[in-house]
N, C-alpha and C positions, 0 to 999 in steps of 0.2 A: 504494500500500500504506500502510495506517495503522500508525503506531507508537504504542505505549502502554507505560505502566509496569506491570510485573508482578512478583510475588514468584515466585522459582524454588524448586522443591522441593529441589534440591541445595544451596541456600544457607541452609537452615534451621540455626539454632544452638540446641541444646538444645530442639528441637521447636518453636521459635518462628520466625516470619518476621521477618527483621530489616531487610533492604534491598530496595528495588525496583530493577529493571533495565529498560531500554528493550528491548522486543521488537517484532518486526514481525508484524502479523496477515497471514497468507498466505491463509487461507480461513476460512469459518464455515459451520456447518450448524445448522439449527433443526429439532428433532424433538420433537413433543408439547410445544411451548412452551419447550423447553430448548435454549439455544444453546451449542454447543461451538466452540472455535476451534482452528485450526492456526496456531502461531506459530513464528517463527525467532528464536532468541536471538542475542545479539551474537557469541557464539563459533560460530555456525553450526548449532546443534542445532535440528532441527525436532521439535516436540512438540505435544501437546494442551494446551489451556488452557480455563479457565472464567472467568466474570466473576461475582463475588459482589455482588449488588445491595444487600445489607445494609450492607456496609462499603465499597462502591464500589471494589473492587480486583480485578485480574486475578491468576490463579494459573496459572503454567506448570508442567506436570509433566514436567520434564526427567530424571526418574528412571524412572518406570514408563510414562510416556506418550510415549516417544521414537518418532518415526515414521521408519522406514527409507526410503531412496531408492526401493526397490522398492514399498513401500506407497504412497508419494507418487505414483509413476507409475501404479499401479493405480487410484487414486482420480481421476485426471484423465480427463475424458470425451474421446471421440473428437473432439467438436466443438472442445474446447480444444486437443487435440493438433494437429488440422488447422489451427486458427488460428495456433498457434505455428510450425508448419512453413511455412505460407504467409507469415507475417511474415518469417521467416529467408530464404526464397527470394526474396521481393520486395526485401528489403534488399540482398541480393547482386546482384540484377538492377539496382537503382538505382545501386549502386556502379559496376558495369560500364558502365552508361549514362552516368554522369557522366564517365567517362574517354574518351568518344567525341567526335569533332569535331562541329561544328554540322551539317554536311552528313549525317553518319552518323545523328545524332539525328533530323534531318528525314526521312531515308529510312526510319527505323525507327519513325515516328510511330504506325503502326497497331499494331505489336507493343507499344509503350509504353502506348498506351491500353488494349489488350487485357489486359496484365498488371495495370494499375491496376484495371480492372473486375473481373478475376478475384480480385485481392487483396481488394477491397471485398466481393465476394460471399462469399469463404471466411472472412473475419474479421468480417463485419458481423453484423447482427441477423437476417439471413435465416434462417428456421426450417428447418434440415435435420435429418432423422432421424439417430440414432446409426449405424445400419447404412449409411446413405448416406455419412456422414462417414468411417466405417471404410473403405468402398470407395474413396472419393476419396483418402484418406490413403495407401493401398497400402503401399509400403515406407517412406513418411514422408519421402522425400527429393525435393526440387524438385517439389512438388505443382503449382505454377503452371506450371512448364515443361512438365510432363507433360500437364496439362489443355489448355494452349495448343496443344501439338503434336497431341493427339487431336482437338481441335475444328478445327484448321487442316487436318488430313488428311482430315476428313470434309466440309470446306467448310461447316461449320455457322456460325451467326451468333453474334456477341457483342453483339447489339443491346440486350439487357436481361438482368436477372438471371433473368427467366422463361425466356429462351432458353437460358441456361446451365443452369438447373435441368432443363429439358426434355431437353437433351442428356445430362446426367449420369444422369437417371432412365432414359432409353432405354439408355444404355451399361450401367448397373447391371443392368437387367432382362435385357438380352441376355447379359451375363456369367453371370447366375444360370441362365438357360435353357441355356447351353452347358455349364455345370458339372453341371447335372442330367442332361444327355444323356450326359456322360462316365461317370456312375455306373451 
């Protein structure tokens, strides 16, 4: 995350910007050549911001441009939510694995490699459609555990990202077919 100096709307004195404060750029979007930023202030306020190219300054609107937690969650794509959930699940898996003996790690080598591959697939640059990410995400908890168990129960392969994608697409289409039959 990039940190920049910005004027904050709430800190104006007599209508004038007086001091700059360091803010963290969380996100940026460009539409029709105009870039807007989402920044987090030092006191934790998430708000919109702009960059004025004429005076080389950022302006954070922490009065009218405050972004609520709900708005932030709505703006995050399913791909990003999936990656975050996979990161958390993989981190917990790594922590548990580090607590095991050498023999237990050796005996669990297939699972360790499978989790690593699934983590790379879910957090990498592999292009997954939003509806597929939403399907994989499910309840959002332990996505790698869930996928690993599904793939293992079907005796499917972890050989490549293509194998994983094929399995997910098959599962997704069969779940859509069964939900259409229920209607």
